[in-house]
C-alpha positions in Angstrom: -0.5 0.1 -0.2 1.4 3.0 -1.0 0.8 6.1 1.8 1.2 10.0 0.7 3.3 11.8 3.6 2.3 13.1 6.2 2.3 17.5 5.6 4.3 19.3 7.4 2.4 22.3 9.4 5.1 23.8 11.6 9.4 23.0 12.4 10.8 24.2 15.1 14.4 23.3 15.6 17.8 24.0 18.6 21.3 22.6 17.9 22.6 19.8 19.8 26.3 18.8 19.2 26.3 17.5 15.5 22.8 17.3 14.9 20.1 19.6 15.0 16.8 18.3 17.1 13.8 19.0 15.1 10.0 18.6 16.5 7.8 18.5 13.5 4.0 19.0 13.5 2.3 16.7 11.5 -0.8 15.8 9.6 -1.3 12.4 8.3 -3.6 11.2 5.5 -6.1 10.0 7.9 -6.3 13.7 9.2 -4.4 12.9 13.0 -2.2 15.3 14.2 1.5 14.2 15.8 4.7 15.8 17.2 7.1 13.9 16.0 11.1 14.7 16.6 14.1 14.0 14.5 17.8 14.1 14.6 19.0 15.7 11.7 23.0 15.5 10.8 24.3 18.3 9.5 27.3 16.5 8.3 28.2 14.5 5.6 27.5 10.7 6.2 29.8 8.0 7.5 31.3 5.1 6.2 31.2 1.4 7.8 34.4 -0.3 6.3 34.5 -4.1 5.7 38.8 -4.3 5.2 39.3 -8.0 3.6 42.7 -9.3 4.4 41.8 -12.2 2.3 39.1 -14.3 0.5 37.4 -15.2 3.5 39.0 -12.8 6.6 37.6 -9.7 7.8 39.9 -8.1 9.7 38.2 -5.8 12.7 39.1 -3.5 15.4 39.0 -3.0 19.1 38.1 0.4 20.2 36.7 2.4 23.0 33.2 2.9 23.0 32.4 5.4 25.5 29.0 5.0 25.0 29.0 1.9 27.1 31.9 2.4 28.9 33.9 -0.4 27.4 35.8 -2.0 24.5 34.2 -3.2 21.7 35.4 -5.3 18.2 33.8 -3.5 15.1 34.6 -2.8 11.6 36.6 0.5 10.5 34.2 3.4 10.4 34.1 7.0 10.6 32.4 10.5 9.1 32.8 11.4 5.9 34.5 14.8 5.5 33.3 17.8 3.0 34.1 16.9 -0.6 35.4 13.5 -0.1 33.1 10.8 -1.5 32.4 6.9 0.4 35.3 5.5 -1.4 37.7 8.5 -0.6 36.4 8.4 3.6 36.6 4.3 4.0 40.1 4.5 2.3 41.1 7.2 4.6 39.4 6.2 7.9 41.1 2.3 6.9 44.5 4.0 6.6 43.6 6.1 10.0 42.4 2.9 12.1 43.8 0.1 10.5 46.9 1.2 9.0 46.4 0.2 6.0 45.0 1.2 2.3 42.8 -0.8 0.3 43.1 -0.8 -4.2 39.5 -2.2 -4.7 36.5 -0.1 -2.6 33.0 -1.4 -3.3 30.3 0.9 -2.2 27.2 -1.4 -1.6 24.5 0.4 0.5 23.9 3.0 2.6 22.5 2.1 6.1 20.5 4.2 8.9 20.6 3.9 12.6 17.0 4.5 13.6 15.6 6.1 10.0 12.3 6.9 12.7 14.3 9.5 14.2 17.3 10.0 12.8 18.5 10.9 9.0 22.1 10.1 9.4 23.2 7.2 6.7 26.4 4.7 7.1 27.9 3.7 3.8 28.6 0.3 3.5 32.1 0.0 1.8 34.1 -3.4 0.7 37.8 -3.0 0.8 40.4 -5.3 -0.8 43.4 -5.8 -1.9 44.6 -4.2 1.3 48.6 -2.8 1.4 50.7 -1.4 4.8 50.0 2.5 4.6 49.1 4.5 8.0 47.8 7.9 8.3 47.8 10.0 11.4 44.0 9.4 13.0 41.9 11.4 15.6 41.7 8.4 17.9 43.4 8.7 21.4 45.3 5.9 21.3 45.9 3.1 18.8 43.6 0.7 17.6 44.2 -3.2 18.2 43.8 -5.0 14.5 41.6 -8.4 15.3 41.1 -10.7 12.3 38.4 -12.7 11.7 36.9 -15.6 9.6 33.6 -14.7 7.9 33.0 -18.8 8.1 33.1 -17.9 12.0 30.5 -15.1 12.0 27.6 -16.2 14.0 30.4 -16.7 16.7 31.4 -13.1 16.6 27.4 -12.3 16.4 27.1 -13.8 20.3 30.2 -12.3 22.1 29.2 -9.1 24.5 31.8 -6.9 23.0 30.9 -7.0 19.9 27.4 -5.3 19.9 27.4 -2.4 16.9 24.5 -2.9 15.0 25.9 -1.3 11.9 29.2 -3.5 12.5 27.1 -6.6 12.9 24.5 -5.9 9.8 27.4 -5.0 7.6 29.2 -8.1 7.6 26.3 -10.1 7.3 25.6 -7.7 3.8 29.1 -8.5 2.9 29.4 -12.0 3.2 26.4 -12.6 1.1 27.8 -10.1 -1.4 30.8 -11.8 -1.3 29.7 -15.3 -1.7 27.8 -14.1 -4.4 30.6 -13.0 -6.9 
């Protein structure tokens, strides 16, 4: 069933860190009126990188996660800077966080975090044909690289220190994409 988008009667906004908090006065097709809030990204999006060391091994990184106050395993990720493509941002972040560049970068899709209230999009990029190259990054400490076999993804997804949804979704999507090639 295709529905008409709600009519926005009024929008108020305030800046909240890297986002703009918008309050929307909406009217739905059935006449119902509601107020919704959404976080609108003021950046250029982000990348989530699946760095493949070989055909069956991904390189994870262990880094401090302030939101849960612990060290987490995950994928290389970061913001897309102004003027960068997702491929350029993925290659830069890979060099900063993992010490590798990539000769082959494939953007698979955009992924949202919580589309019911956030506009932020992270681009899933598979990086292959890696070579050593390090760039200085903004991390406060060196990130630890952890090779992981894609065939053992089911074990990884059950680990307490691997909880980020973007990394989990990206690995399953990338594994399916790689298997179909």
